[in-house]
N, C-alpha and C positions, 0 to 999 in steps of 0.2 A: 663306716659312715653311711647313712641312708641317703640315696639319691632322691631329691625331692621332685615332685611331679610338676612343679612350676618352673623348673630351671630352663628348659628349652623355650617355653612360651615367653618368659620374661626376657631372655636374651634376644629373641626374635623381635619383640616390641621395642626394646631399648634402641634398636637401630633407627627408629623413626621418631619416637616420642619419649617423654618421661614415663616411668612406671611407678605406680603407687601400690604398695603391698600392706594391707592391714590384716589383722587377725588376733587371736587371743595372745596374751602375754606368754612368753616362753614356748610358743609354737614353732619357733625356728626361723623367724623372719631375718634376724641379723645374721645368723649362720648361713642362710640361703644367700643373702646379699653378698657376704664376703666370699662365699664359694664361687661367685661369678667373676671376681676380680681378675683371675688369670686369663679370662677370655677377652679382656679389654686392655690392650697394651696401654700403659699409663705413664704420663710425665708428671703426675700430681705428687706434691710433697706429702700429702695425706689423702686417703680415699674415703675416710669414715669420720663423720661428725655426729655426735649424739647430744641432743638438747639437754639431757639429764646430766651431762658433764659441764661443770662450771666454765672451764676453758673453752670448750666447744661452743657453749651457749653465747659467750662473749663474741666469738668469731661470727656466729650466725647473726647476732644482733647488729654487729658492725658491717655485716656482709663482706667479711674478709675471707673469701673462698679461695682455695689454692688455684694457682695459674697452671696453664698447660692443658693437655688432653688426657682423657681417661674417664673411668667410671667413678662418680661421687655418690656415696650413700649418705643420706640425711635421715637419721634415726630419731623417732619420737618428736619430730619438729612440729607436729600438729598441736603440741601443747603451747606453742607460741601463737599469740593472737593474730599476728600478721603473716603467718607462715605461707599462705597461698600467694600473697603479693610478693613475698621474698623469692619463692621458687619460680614464680612467673617471670620476674625480672631476670633471674639468673638464666632461665631457659631461653628467653627471648634474646639475651645478649650473647650467649655462649653455646647455643644449640649445635653449632658446627663442631665444637671441641668437646663438650661435656655430655656424657651419658648420665642422667640423673635418676637415681632410685630412691624413693621416699618410703620409709617403713614406719609403722606405728601400731600400737596395741589398742587404739580406739578406731572407730569407724571414720576413715578419712573423708568419706562423702558427707558425713554428718557434721564433723567439726570444721566447718568452712570459715567460721568467724567473719561473717559479713558478705557472703555471696560467692558464687563460683566465677572467678575470673580466669579460669584455666581451660575453658571449653576448647576441645580439639587438641590440647597439648599433652594429654596423658592417657594411659590405659590403667585401669584399676583391677587388682587381683585381691582375693581373700585367701590367705594361707591358713589351712586347717592343720591340726596335729596329724600324726601318723594314722594311716588307715591300712586295711589288710592288703590292698593292691600295691602299696608302696614298699612292703616288707619282703625281703628275700627269705627263703627257707620254707619250712613246712607250714602251710596255711593254717592247719588245725592248731598247731602249737602257737602260732602267732595270734590267732583269735583268742586263745586262752590267756595269753599274756596281755592282750589289749583289754580284755574284760577285767583282769586283775590289777593292771598297773596304769591304765589309761593310754591314750595315744600321744601324750606329751613326751617329747624326746627324753628329758632328764629321768623321770621315774620309769619310763618304759625301758630305757637302755640299762639303767641300774638294776631293775627287776628284783627288788626285794620289798617285802611288806613294810618294813621300817622306812625305807626310802620314800615309798609312795605316801605314807602317812605324814611324814615330815614335810615332804614337798607340797602336798595338798593343803596342809595347815598354813604353811608360809605363803603359798601362792594366793590363797584367798585373802589373807591379811594384807598382802601387798597390793592386790587389785583394788581393795576397798580403800586402804589408807593412802596409797600413792596415786594410782590411776584415777580413781573417782574424784579424789580431792583436787587433783591437778587439772581435771577437765570439766568438772561441774561445780556449780555453786551449791555446795552441800553443807547443811547445818546439822543434820540429824544422822551422823555417821553411825552412832550406836544403834539406832532403830533400824537403819538399813542393814547393818550387820545381823541384827535379829531376824529381819526378813530373809536374808540370804540363808541363815541357818534353818529356817522353816521350809524353804522351797524344795529341798530334795525329797521330803516325804510326800510332796504334792506333785511330783514329776509324772508326766504321762497322762494326767487327767485334766479335763477342763478346769482352768484356774479361776476361782471365784474371787474377784477383787473385793466384793462386799465382805466375804468371810475374813479375808486378810485384814481389811480395814477394821473390822470388829475386834479381831484377835490382837492387833497391835495398837488399837485405840488411836488411830490416825485417820485422816480423811481419805475418801475414795480417790480423790484427785492426787493425793500424795503417793498412794500405792501405785497408781497408774504411771505417775512421773518417775518413780523409782525403778519400776520394772523397765521402762524405756532406757533409763540410765544404765542398768545392768546389761541390757542388750547392746548398747552403744560401746561398752568396754569389753564385749565378748565374754561375759561370764555366763550368760544364758542366751537361748534363742527361743522364739515362740512360733508355733504353727497355728494357722487359722483354718476354720472349717471350709471344706469344699462344698459348694452348693450348686445345684443344677435344677432345672425345671422338673427333671424326672424323679428327684428325691426331695423329701421334706426335711432339709438339713437345718441344724441349728445355725444361727447367724453370727453370734458374737464371740462366745467364750473361746479363748485360745488355750492350747496346751503349751507347756514349756519344757525345755530340756537343758541339760548342762553340758558344756564342752568338757568338763572334768566329770565323767560319769562315775568315778570311784566314790563320789559323795553319796551314792545311792546304795543302800544296803540290800534291798530286795533284788534277788538275782534276775527275776523276769523283767522288772522295770529297768534294771541296769542294762540288760541286753537290748531292750527296746530303745533306750537312750543311745547306746552304741550304734545301733542301726540307724537311728535318726541322724546322728553325726555323719555317718558314712554317706547317707543319701543327700544330706544338705551339702556336703563337700562336693559331690558329683553335680548337684544342681548349680552351685556357685561356679564351678568350673565351666559348665555349659553356658552360663550367663556371661562370665568374664572373658572367656577366650573365644567362643564361637558366636556369642551374641544371641543365643536362643532364649526365648521367653518361657523357660521352665520355672515352675514353682513347686515347693513342697508343702502339702497341706495334710489334713486328716479328715475323716468322715465321721459324723455323728448326726443322727436324725432325731426327730421329736419322739420317736418310739424307742430311743436309746440304743439303736443299732450303732455299732462303732467299728471302724477299721483304722488301724494305726496310721497308715500313710497313704496319701494320694499324690501322685506326681502328675502335674498338668503341663500342657504345652499350649500356649496361646489361649489359656483359660479352659481348655478341654482335657478331660482325663486321658492319660496314656498308660497308667499303671496303678494298680491297687496292691498294697503290700501289708500283710499282717505278720506279726512276730510272735512266735511261741517258743517255749523252752524245748518242747518235744511234741511229736505228732500223736494226737489221740483221735481227733476228727477235724474236718475242715471247718473253719470259723463260719458260722451261719451268716453273719453280717457280710463277710467276703463273698459268700455265695449269692446273697441278695444283690450286691453291687454288680457282680458278674452277670446276673440275669438282666439287670437294668441296662448294663452297657456291655453286651456280649462281645463287641469288637475290642474291648480293652483287656490287656493282659492282667490277670489276677494271680498273685503269688503269695504263698504262705511259707515263711522262712522258719525253720526249726533249728535251734541252737544245738541240741543233741540229736543224734541219730543220723542215718544215711538214706532215709526215704527220699526218692526222686522219681516222681510220676505225676501224671495229669489225672485228676480224679474225674468222676462221672459228670461233675458240674463244669468242667473245663478249667478248674483251678490248678495251677502248677504248685506241687508240694516239693520243697527243695531244702537241702541243708543250707543253713545260712552262710557257711564258709564258701560254698560254690557261688552264691550270688554276690556276696560282698567283695570277693576278690576280683570281680569283673569291673568294678567301679574305678575310682581314681585314688 
């Protein structure tokens, strides 16, 4: 069993407040929650209630929660329109007895259903699938497995091509048919499914909403709304351009990536997507646990220079990162940014090879495995 990176932070925060954990479906939220139960001595007749279970749903609706002390896990409760009011009342009445952990496969900060009445009562975490830093064993072998089977626990641990194909097919059908339908007022599920099937081929490049609108014969606003929905249920995420007075950056077009990067056939784009997920996981952890204002962005200017990733802190760049399958030369756009911001670390990650040096422009050339295993 893989020890998850949020175990200690969640246990620490449960001593004072409720903890909310959101993240992609099947990323391990329920398993993480249940793994914490032995650390909280319990008098509860049951420690786990799932909104998707009919019996549990009735108990939540009637607010028939188990008496006594212990850790209570409320799973997928964000699908209930009054979920925040319910957990607020439960916490206010029984905060001395209960440790409350809320988990969900949608953005719990978005599905508030009528305003945030929980200010100061909870800490929020976003759980990501497995990454290189979480895995024991040979990092090179683990990186190869991640590329091939994704970071989601089930296909990664089963580690067969058949398993990952079946899992990915079922996963995306359930996310669209179950999560999207239960959380959003959706009438055009078939067209949204068609949109999802088109997105992998467009991964890693600025996404033109106008082109998608034309291809699917729907309005620009519909495409915009549907992409937000897909983000809210953790199917995709988007990165926005980094702009600064020193560079003439593009302003609007976002790039998107998939939490399940096995959908992407092109090896180079799949690696870029894998790296994006690793970096976003690190950024989210810095935000959620330490409260730092890190963001993950990308760079593209009006002269079409582009660098895959820019990490900012308080709006200022602290790291430029370019991904390549193998080292042939240093990316010229990365050199350009390094010259514009000489104090900022610039790194080119290579999936294949063992090159590890700083080139004449001050750019660090590094095997991807060395860099990614340092994250979370």
